[in-house]
C-alpha positions as CSV (number, residue, x, y, z in Angstrom):
1,M,59.4,-83.0,122.2
2,K,60.6,-86.5,123.2
3,R,58.4,-89.4,124.0
4,A,58.9,-92.0,126.8
5,L,62.4,-93.5,127.0
6,V,63.0,-96.2,124.4
7,I,64.5,-99.4,125.6
8,A,67.0,-100.7,123.1
9,T,67.1,-104.5,122.5
10,A,69.2,-106.8,120.2
11,V,72.6,-106.7,118.6
12,V,72.3,-106.5,114.8
13,L,74.6,-107.1,111.9
14,L,74.2,-104.9,108.9
15,L,75.7,-105.5,105.4
16,V,77.5,-102.6,103.8
17,G,78.0,-101.9,100.0
18,G,78.6,-104.1,97.0
19,A,82.0,-105.2,98.2
20,G,80.4,-107.9,100.4
21,A,82.1,-106.6,103.6
22,F,80.0,-106.0,106.8
23,V,80.2,-103.8,109.8
24,A,79.1,-105.1,113.2
25,L,76.5,-103.0,115.0
26,R,78.6,-102.9,118.2
27,D,76.6,-103.2,121.4
28,D,78.0,-100.9,124.1
29,R,75.0,-100.8,126.4
30,G,75.7,-100.8,130.1
31,T,79.4,-100.3,129.5
32,E,81.7,-98.1,131.6
33,K,85.2,-97.9,130.3
34,R,88.3,-95.7,130.9
35,G,90.0,-94.3,127.8
36,S,93.6,-93.5,126.8
37,A,95.4,-90.8,124.9
38,S,97.3,-93.5,123.0
39,Q,94.2,-94.7,121.2
40,E,92.7,-92.7,118.4
41,F,93.3,-89.4,120.1
42,D,94.6,-86.5,118.0
43,A,95.7,-84.0,120.7
44,D,96.9,-81.6,118.0
45,A,93.5,-81.3,116.4
46,E,92.3,-78.6,118.7
47,P,88.9,-77.4,117.7
48,E,89.7,-74.0,119.2
49,A,92.4,-73.4,116.5
50,P,92.1,-69.7,115.5
51,R,88.9,-69.2,113.5
52,K,87.3,-65.8,113.1
53,P,83.5,-65.9,112.6
54,K,82.4,-64.6,109.3
55,A,81.2,-61.0,109.5
56,T,78.1,-61.8,107.4
57,V,77.1,-65.0,109.1
58,P,78.7,-65.1,112.5
59,W,76.6,-68.0,113.9
60,P,75.5,-70.2,110.9
61,T,74.2,-73.3,112.5
62,Y,73.2,-75.1,115.7
63,A,76.3,-75.7,117.9
64,F,78.2,-73.1,115.9
65,D,80.2,-75.4,113.4
66,A,79.9,-78.5,111.3
67,Q,81.5,-80.6,113.9
68,R,78.9,-79.5,116.4
69,T,81.6,-78.6,118.9
70,H,79.5,-75.9,120.7
71,L,82.8,-74.0,120.8
72,A,82.4,-70.4,119.7
73,T,85.8,-69.1,118.8
74,G,86.6,-65.5,117.9
75,F,84.1,-63.8,120.3
76,K,85.3,-61.6,123.1
77,H,82.0,-61.4,125.1
78,R,82.3,-61.7,128.9
79,P,79.7,-61.2,131.6
80,P,78.1,-59.4,133.4
81,Y,75.6,-58.5,130.7
82,R,72.8,-56.0,130.4
83,K,69.7,-56.5,128.3
84,V,69.5,-54.5,125.1
85,W,66.1,-55.6,123.8
86,R,63.5,-58.4,124.2
87,L,61.3,-60.1,121.6
88,D,58.1,-62.0,122.7
89,G,57.8,-65.1,120.5
90,R,54.3,-65.8,121.9
91,D,55.1,-69.4,122.5
92,T,58.0,-71.7,123.4
93,L,61.4,-71.0,121.8
94,E,62.9,-74.4,122.3
95,F,66.0,-74.3,120.1
96,P,68.5,-71.5,119.9
97,P,68.5,-69.0,116.9
98,T,71.2,-68.5,114.3
99,V,72.7,-65.2,113.3
100,G,73.5,-63.8,109.9
101,Y,73.1,-60.8,107.5
102,G,72.4,-58.5,110.5
103,R,69.5,-60.6,111.7
104,V,68.6,-63.2,114.2
105,Y,66.6,-66.1,112.8
106,L,64.6,-68.5,115.0
107,A,61.6,-70.9,114.9
108,Q,58.9,-70.7,117.6
109,Q,57.5,-74.1,118.6
110,K,54.0,-73.6,117.3
111,G,54.7,-72.5,113.7
112,L,55.9,-68.9,113.7
113,F,59.3,-68.1,112.2
114,F,61.0,-64.8,112.9
115,A,63.7,-62.7,111.2
116,V,64.7,-60.1,113.8
117,D,67.0,-57.1,113.4
118,A,70.0,-57.9,115.5
119,K,70.6,-54.3,116.6
120,T,67.1,-53.2,117.4
121,G,65.0,-56.3,118.0
122,K,62.4,-55.3,115.4
123,V,60.8,-58.1,113.4
124,R,61.9,-57.7,109.8
125,W,59.7,-60.5,108.5
126,K,57.9,-63.5,109.9
127,R,56.0,-66.5,108.6
128,N,53.5,-68.9,110.1
129,F,53.7,-72.5,108.9
130,K,51.2,-73.8,111.5
131,R,53.5,-76.7,112.2
132,C,55.6,-77.6,115.2
133,A,59.3,-76.8,115.2
134,A,62.0,-78.0,117.7
135,S,65.2,-77.2,115.8
136,S,67.5,-74.4,114.8
137,P,67.8,-73.0,111.3
138,A,70.9,-73.2,109.2
139,I,72.2,-70.2,107.3
140,G,74.2,-70.0,104.0
141,R,74.1,-68.6,100.5
142,N,71.7,-65.9,101.5
143,T,69.2,-68.6,102.4
144,I,67.6,-69.8,105.6
145,Y,66.9,-73.6,106.0
146,Q,64.4,-74.7,108.7
147,G,62.9,-78.1,109.5
148,Y,59.2,-78.6,110.5
149,M,57.2,-81.4,112.0
150,D,53.5,-82.3,112.0
151,F,50.7,-79.8,112.3
152,V,50.1,-78.0,115.6
153,N,49.8,-79.5,118.2
154,C,52.1,-82.0,116.7
155,P,50.6,-85.3,118.0
156,Q,53.0,-88.1,118.6
157,G,52.6,-91.2,116.5
158,R,49.9,-89.9,114.2
159,P,49.5,-92.2,111.2
160,G,50.7,-90.4,108.0
161,A,52.4,-87.6,109.9
162,T,54.4,-85.4,107.6
163,G,57.1,-82.7,107.7
164,F,59.4,-80.8,105.5
165,L,62.6,-78.8,105.2
166,I,62.1,-75.3,103.7
167,A,64.6,-72.9,102.1
168,M,63.7,-69.2,102.5
169,N,65.3,-66.0,101.1
170,A,67.2,-64.6,104.1
171,K,66.1,-61.0,103.3
172,T,62.4,-61.5,102.5
173,G,61.4,-64.9,103.8
174,K,60.2,-65.9,100.3
175,R,60.2,-69.6,99.8
176,R,63.0,-70.9,97.5
177,W,62.0,-74.6,97.7
178,I,60.5,-77.2,100.0
179,Y,61.6,-80.8,100.5
180,R,58.9,-83.1,102.0
181,A,59.7,-85.9,104.3
182,G,58.5,-87.3,107.7
183,P,58.4,-84.8,110.6
184,V,61.8,-83.1,110.9
185,E,63.0,-82.5,114.4
186,S,66.7,-82.4,113.4
187,S,68.5,-79.1,112.9
188,P,69.8,-79.1,109.3
189,L,73.5,-79.0,108.7
190,L,74.8,-77.2,105.6
191,V,78.2,-78.4,104.3
192,K,79.2,-76.8,101.1
193,R,76.2,-77.4,98.8
194,T,74.5,-80.2,100.8
195,L,72.1,-80.2,103.7
196,Y,72.0,-83.2,106.1
197,F,69.2,-84.0,108.6
198,G,67.2,-86.8,110.1
199,S,63.5,-87.4,110.3
200,W,60.7,-89.3,112.1
201,D,60.6,-91.4,108.9
202,R,63.7,-93.2,110.2
203,R,65.9,-91.8,107.5
204,V,68.8,-89.6,107.2
205,H,68.4,-87.2,104.2
206,A,71.0,-85.4,102.1
207,V,69.5,-82.6,100.0
208,D,71.0,-80.2,97.4
209,A,71.0,-76.8,99.1
210,R,70.4,-75.0,95.8
211,T,67.5,-77.0,94.4
212,G,66.0,-79.0,97.3
213,R,66.5,-82.2,95.3
214,R,67.4,-85.4,97.1
215,R,71.0,-86.5,96.9
216,W,70.6,-89.7,99.0
217,T,68.7,-91.2,101.9
218,F,69.9,-93.7,104.5
219,A,67.4,-96.0,106.4
220,G,68.1,-96.1,110.1
221,D,66.6,-98.4,112.8
222,E,64.3,-95.9,114.4
223,E,63.3,-92.2,114.3
224,V,66.4,-89.9,113.6
225,N,65.8,-86.8,115.7
226,T,69.3,-85.8,116.5
227,S,71.2,-83.4,114.3
228,A,74.1,-84.4,112.0
229,A,77.7,-83.6,112.6
230,Y,80.3,-83.6,109.9
231,S,84.1,-84.1,109.7
232,K,86.5,-85.2,106.9
233,G,83.9,-86.5,104.5
234,T,81.8,-88.4,107.1
235,V,78.4,-87.5,108.6
236,Y,77.7,-88.7,112.2
237,I,74.1,-89.0,113.4
238,A,72.2,-91.0,115.9
239,S,68.7,-92.7,116.2
240,D,66.1,-93.1,118.9
241,A,67.1,-96.8,119.1
242,G,70.4,-95.7,120.6
243,T,72.4,-96.3,117.4
244,L,75.2,-94.0,116.3
245,Y,75.9,-94.0,112.5
246,A,78.9,-92.9,110.5
247,L,77.9,-92.3,106.9
248,D,79.8,-91.4,103.8
249,A,78.8,-87.7,103.1
250,R,78.8,-88.1,99.3
251,S,76.9,-91.4,99.0
252,G,75.2,-92.1,102.3
253,R,77.0,-95.5,102.5
254,K,77.4,-96.7,106.1
255,K,81.0,-96.8,107.3
256,W,80.2,-98.1,110.8
257,S,77.5,-98.1,113.5
258,A,77.4,-98.7,117.2
259,K,74.6,-99.2,119.7
260,A,75.2,-97.4,122.9
261,G,73.3,-97.0,126.2
262,D,70.0,-98.6,127.4
263,E,67.8,-95.8,126.0
264,F,67.9,-93.3,123.2
265,F,69.9,-90.4,121.8
266,Y,68.5,-86.9,122.1
267,A,72.0,-85.4,122.1
268,T,73.7,-84.5,118.8
269,P,77.2,-86.1,118.2
270,T,80.2,-83.9,118.7
271,V,83.4,-84.5,116.7
272,A,86.8,-83.5,118.0
273,Y,90.3,-84.9,118.6
274,G,89.6,-87.7,116.1
275,R,86.7,-88.9,118.3
276,V,82.9,-88.7,118.4
277,F,81.4,-87.8,121.8
278,I,77.7,-88.5,122.4
279,A,75.5,-88.8,125.4
280,N,72.7,-91.3,125.9
281,T,69.6,-90.5,127.9
282,D,70.5,-93.3,130.3
283,G,73.1,-90.9,131.8
284,T,76.2,-92.1,130.0
285,M,78.7,-90.2,127.9
286,Y,80.5,-92.2,125.2
287,A,83.6,-91.6,123.1
288,Y,84.1,-93.4,119.8
289,G,86.9,-93.4,117.3
290,A,85.8,-91.2,114.4
291,R,87.3,-93.5,111.8
292,S,87.0,-96.9,113.4
293,G,83.8,-96.7,115.4
294,R,85.6,-98.4,118.3
295,L,84.4,-97.6,121.8
296,L,87.2,-95.6,123.5
297,W,85.6,-94.7,126.7
298,A,82.2,-94.5,128.5
299,K,81.4,-92.7,131.7
300,R,78.1,-92.8,133.6
301,L,77.4,-89.4,135.0
302,G,73.8,-88.9,136.1
303,S,70.2,-89.8,135.9
304,Y,69.6,-88.6,132.3
305,I,71.7,-86.7,129.7
306,Y,69.9,-84.8,127.0
307,A,72.8,-82.3,126.6
308,A,75.2,-82.7,123.7
309,A,78.9,-82.4,124.5
310,G,80.8,-79.1,124.2
311,V,84.6,-79.4,123.8
312,A,87.6,-77.1,124.5
313,K,91.2,-77.6,125.5
314,R,91.0,-81.4,125.6
315,R,87.9,-81.2,127.8
316,V,84.4,-82.4,127.2
317,F,81.5,-80.5,128.9
318,T,77.9,-81.7,129.5
319,G,75.1,-81.6,132.1
320,T,72.6,-83.9,133.7
321,Y,69.0,-84.0,134.8
322,D,69.9,-84.6,138.4
323,G,71.5,-81.1,138.4
324,F,75.2,-81.2,137.7
325,V,77.6,-79.9,135.0
326,Y,80.7,-81.8,134.2
327,S,84.1,-81.3,132.7
328,L,85.7,-84.6,131.5
329,N,89.2,-85.4,130.2
330,A,88.6,-85.9,126.5
331,A,91.3,-88.6,126.3
332,T,90.2,-90.8,129.3
333,G,86.7,-89.7,130.3
334,D,87.9,-89.0,133.8
335,V,86.0,-86.2,135.6
336,T,88.1,-83.1,136.0
337,W,85.4,-81.2,137.8
338,R,81.7,-81.5,138.7
339,K,79.6,-78.6,139.9
340,P,76.0,-78.3,140.9
341,A,73.5,-76.6,138.6
342,P,70.3,-74.7,139.8
343,G,68.1,-77.4,138.2
344,A,67.9,-80.0,135.5
345,V,70.3,-79.4,132.6
346,H,68.4,-80.0,129.4
347,G,70.3,-78.0,126.8
348,S,73.8,-78.3,125.5
349,P,76.6,-75.9,126.6
350,T,78.0,-73.0,124.7
351,I,81.7,-72.6,125.2
352,M,82.9,-69.1,124.6
353,N,85.9,-67.1,125.8
354,G,86.8,-69.4,128.6
355,L,83.3,-70.0,129.9
356,A,80.8,-72.9,129.6
357,Y,77.3,-71.5,129.5
358,F,74.5,-73.9,130.6
359,S,70.7,-73.5,130.9
360,T,68.5,-75.2,133.4
361,C,64.9,-76.2,132.9
362,S,62.2,-75.9,135.6
363,T,59.7,-78.3,133.9
364,C,61.9,-80.9,132.2
365,G,61.5,-84.5,133.5
366,S,58.1,-84.0,135.1
367,E,57.2,-87.7,134.2
368,A,60.7,-89.1,134.7
369,Q,61.3,-92.3,136.7
370,R,64.8,-91.3,137.9
371,T,66.1,-88.3,139.8
372,V,65.4,-84.9,138.4
373,K,66.5,-81.8,140.2
374,R,63.8,-79.2,140.5
375,G,64.9,-75.6,140.1
376,P,64.4,-72.4,138.1
377,D,64.8,-71.7,134.5
378,S,68.3,-70.1,134.4
379,T,71.5,-69.6,132.5
380,V,74.8,-70.0,134.3
381,A,78.4,-69.4,133.1
382,Y,81.1,-71.6,134.5
383,S,84.9,-71.2,134.2
384,T,86.0,-74.0,131.8
385,R,89.2,-74.3,133.8
386,T,87.9,-74.5,137.4
387,G,84.1,-74.8,137.2
388,R,83.7,-71.6,139.2
389,V,80.4,-69.8,138.6
390,V,81.1,-66.5,136.9
391,W,77.6,-65.3,136.0
392,K,74.0,-66.3,136.4
393,L,70.7,-65.0,134.8
394,N,67.2,-66.1,135.7
395,Q,66.3,-66.8,132.1
396,G,66.9,-69.8,129.9
397,K,65.5,-73.2,129.7
398,Y,66.0,-75.6,126.8
399,A,68.8,-76.1,124.2
400,S,72.1,-74.3,123.9
401,P,71.9,-71.2,126.2
402,V,73.6,-68.4,124.2
403,V,74.6,-67.6,120.6
404,A,76.4,-64.4,119.5
405,D,77.7,-62.0,116.9
406,S,80.6,-59.5,117.3
407,K,78.3,-57.0,119.0
408,R,75.8,-59.0,121.2
409,V,74.9,-62.2,122.9
410,Y,71.4,-63.7,122.3
411,L,69.5,-66.0,124.6
412,T,66.1,-67.7,124.5
413,G,64.1,-68.0,127.7
414,R,60.7,-69.6,127.6
415,S,58.9,-67.6,124.9
416,Y,61.4,-64.7,124.8
417,L,64.5,-63.9,122.8
418,Y,66.9,-61.5,124.6
419,A,69.8,-59.5,123.2
420,L,72.6,-58.9,125.8
421,K,75.7,-56.7,125.8
422,A,78.6,-56.7,128.2
423,R,78.4,-54.0,130.8
424,S,80.9,-51.2,130.4
425,G,84.5,-52.3,130.9
426,Q,83.7,-56.0,130.8
427,R,84.1,-56.9,127.2
428,G,87.1,-59.1,126.6
429,R,88.2,-59.3,130.3
430,R,89.1,-62.8,131.6
431,R,88.7,-63.9,135.2
């Protein structure tokens, strides 16, 4: 859903709050820097600390949790898998579903929204909004929250383009409320009673999850199409101008901001170990201090990076358009392993039970100016420890390859949603 790459320009100083203090908009473009475990690295804050998914809502949001770690703890699934059922979405399913209340919820790119029985694959209800969608729903309080963009076919740059965030009854699909904004490409994040998301209107929005009323908005420097991450009272989100913002979750006040890379952010920030990890489309992965906004390390990896970072065991995982997946040391940014992928990696990883799942895209980067590896749509599971390929399926394509509940794994491939189960004797085994 992205336009041509945006070339970022000047360094800007922005004033913050009534105290008269200011925060510099740090310019880290073109930087490569090695990090250290002695600087703002909380090695004890392991995101994989024991957490059991809630039985009612096992996968509530894009990237699994509020920190957007892409680390799915508490699941025992291991490949090889067998297909249990398949749903035809009748058009592109770009972003992964979420899972709750015994159902799988997902938005099709051209306006349809599905609530699917997780066990049988039967559609329990669906709605047609006749607007484009390129994000995942959030689930909570027996409600589904989904963002929508302009009308199909969602023209870029149309004057007066609109969008909205809608809240729907999880059981029936009935509308609870609607919040109107510019086109919303950002997957909403639900933290307690507030929803956070970005919009093409260049704003970050905070909305009351019960009523749909605005709590606050923050004006960014360009379209805000990434999704928000949250940690310890701070919301982290990035813009198309290549600016990463840290905002006070209660007030929207800017704590700090930093400009990174030569292009834009498609990848959502990931918060772990007291750091914020975020990739720029120029092919560089960055690590910032979550409290200070200081650049801790930067590592150029490939031609383009659209994939957000997954984290586990002090490693950072991502993939590139020139066809590689990486494991990086979270403290230093050093490469611990690099492995070839079948094609361009567009989507973010899912880290689950010792495996990093990546999807590759056969059509991504067709107009790119730098190297893009041509290959099939596929989903590949790599050992997080060694990078060894453990499993491969010729389905997949876009963002975040798999989600799960306690019984099944769910995967989107082109226009289809698949439910998978481990073959007999495989569940829980490690290799």
